[in-house]
C-alpha positions, 0 to 999 in steps of 0.5 A: 469558300469551303462547305464549313465556312472557311475561306479557301480562295479569294475571287472578285468581279467588276462590271460596267456598261459600254454603250456599244453592241456586244459584238463590237465590245467583244472584238475590242477585247479579243482582237490584239490590235484593238486591245493594244490601243487602250489596255496592253500599251506595250502590245498584245500578240495573238487573238483571244481564241480557245487553245491559243497562247498569247502575250500581253505587254504593259508599259507600266509593268514591262515584260511580256506576260504569257496568257492562255485562252482556256475558252471562248464563246464569241461574242459572249465570253472569254476565259484566260489563265495567266501566272500569278503568285500566291494562287490556289491553283497547282499551276500557279495561275489565276483564271480571268473570265470576261462576259459580254451581255447585251442590254437595252436591245444591244445598244449597250453591253454589260461587261463583267470581269471575274478573277479567281484562284488567289490564296486567302493570305496577305500576299494573295489579298495584295495580288487580288486587290491589285488585279481588281484595281487593274481590271477596273481600270481596264473596264474604264479604258475599254469604255472610253476607247470603244465609245470615243476612241481615246486611250485613257492609259496614255501617259497615265502610268509614266 
């Protein structure tokens, strides 16, 4: 938001707890093999490490999406950018940040996913709301996968 109170960008955060240590939860996101088991159902290629370009593919949204890893601070934080429409960035990307906070003596992890760079327009809002839904689903799928080894997305979209 601009200093004058004008809305200049749409952003959101979603969070939840996973009952596993933060290093294990971080790896479930950073490791393409694990990520492909519960989220990128069409496959993830490339580990989420700084300066790395990776691709994510989804059965429900076919086509490999390029993802650029902007920053990573294992096992606490990963920042990625990927293409979107109706974004505020000059490059046409959104920025997504994953944060992994150990809680309860590291028996649980609070995962927060934040995304920004959406225009405060009808199209920007539609895209931001859609991605907010997607990241919320990712959190649920992450929790069920890491805690129970179940792919929550299997058959969900097809």
